[in-house]
C-alpha positions as CSV (number, residue, x, y, z in Angstrom):
1,M,0.0,0.0,0.0
2,R,1.2,3.5,-0.9
3,I,1.4,6.0,2.0
4,D,1.8,9.7,1.3
5,I,2.9,12.2,3.9
6,R,2.6,15.9,3.8
7,T,4.0,18.0,6.7
8,K,3.8,21.7,7.6
9,A,6.0,23.5,10.1
10,L,4.1,25.9,12.3
11,Q,5.1,29.6,12.2
12,E,4.5,29.9,16.0
13,P,5.1,26.6,17.8
14,T,3.1,26.2,21.0
15,N,3.4,23.6,23.8
16,G,6.2,21.9,22.0
17,V,4.2,21.3,18.8
18,R,6.6,22.2,15.9
19,G,4.4,21.0,13.0
20,V,1.5,18.9,11.7
21,A,1.2,16.1,9.2
22,T,-1.5,14.6,7.0
23,V,-1.0,10.9,6.1
24,T,-2.9,9.4,3.2
25,F,-3.2,5.6,2.9
26,G,-3.6,4.3,-0.7
27,N,-5.4,7.4,-1.9
28,S,-8.4,6.1,0.1
29,F,-8.1,7.2,3.7
30,A,-6.4,10.2,5.3
31,V,-5.5,11.1,8.9
32,R,-5.0,14.8,9.6
33,N,-3.5,16.7,12.5
34,I,-0.7,14.3,13.5
35,S,1.4,16.6,15.6
36,I,5.2,16.8,15.4
37,V,6.3,17.5,18.9
38,E,9.6,18.4,20.5
39,S,10.2,16.7,23.9
40,K,11.9,18.5,26.8
41,A,15.1,16.7,25.8
42,G,14.9,18.2,22.3
43,N,13.9,15.0,20.5
44,L,11.1,15.1,17.9
45,F,8.2,12.5,17.9
46,I,4.7,12.3,16.5
47,S,1.5,12.5,18.5
48,M,-1.6,11.0,16.9
49,P,-4.9,13.0,16.8
50,S,-6.8,12.7,20.1
51,Y,-9.7,14.0,22.1
52,K,-9.9,15.2,25.7
53,M,-11.7,12.8,28.0
54,K,-13.9,13.9,30.9
55,T,-11.7,12.0,33.3
56,T,-8.4,13.2,34.9
57,D,-5.3,11.4,36.1
58,E,-4.1,11.2,39.7
59,N,-2.6,14.7,39.4
60,G,-5.8,16.2,38.1
61,K,-4.5,16.6,34.5
62,P,-7.0,15.8,31.7
63,Q,-6.6,12.5,29.9
64,F,-6.5,12.2,26.2
65,K,-7.5,9.2,23.9
66,D,-6.1,8.7,20.4
67,I,-8.6,8.8,17.6
68,A,-6.4,7.0,15.1
69,Y,-3.2,5.2,15.8
70,P,-0.7,2.6,14.5
71,V,-1.6,-0.9,15.6
72,S,1.9,-2.4,15.6
73,K,5.2,-1.1,17.0
74,D,6.9,-1.7,13.6
75,F,4.5,0.4,11.7
76,R,4.5,3.2,14.3
77,E,8.3,3.4,14.0
78,K,8.2,3.4,10.2
79,L,5.4,6.1,10.2
80,Q,7.3,8.3,12.7
81,E,10.6,7.9,10.7
82,N,8.9,9.0,7.5
83,V,6.8,11.9,9.0
84,L,10.0,13.3,10.7
85,H,11.9,12.9,7.5
86,S,9.3,14.8,5.6
87,Y,9.3,17.5,8.3
88,D,13.2,17.7,8.2
89,I,13.4,18.1,4.4
90,G,10.3,20.2,4.0
91,E,8.9,18.0,1.3
92,D,6.2,15.4,0.8
93,V,7.3,11.8,1.3
94,T,5.9,8.5,0.0
95,F,6.6,5.0,1.1
96,E,5.2,1.5,0.6
97,I,4.2,-1.1,3.1
């Protein structure tokens, strides 16, 4: 299956979010608003689109639930690698699975 990735760097990053990505699977299904986030250690990672739940954790912080997400660790790593590559080079990326 062909997977197309389009990323966009944010002009004014907030809360560590440096950019967003749209991933299209086989010209049939798209996932938007995948966040490209910088950790406190300075590493980039992807965060899948999520919604805020009504419950909170033990510290009173709101909990979030992913709307769409990779099912396997291998695919998550491959997706993250390609999204971050697209972000780094500033161009669309396509790969096959």
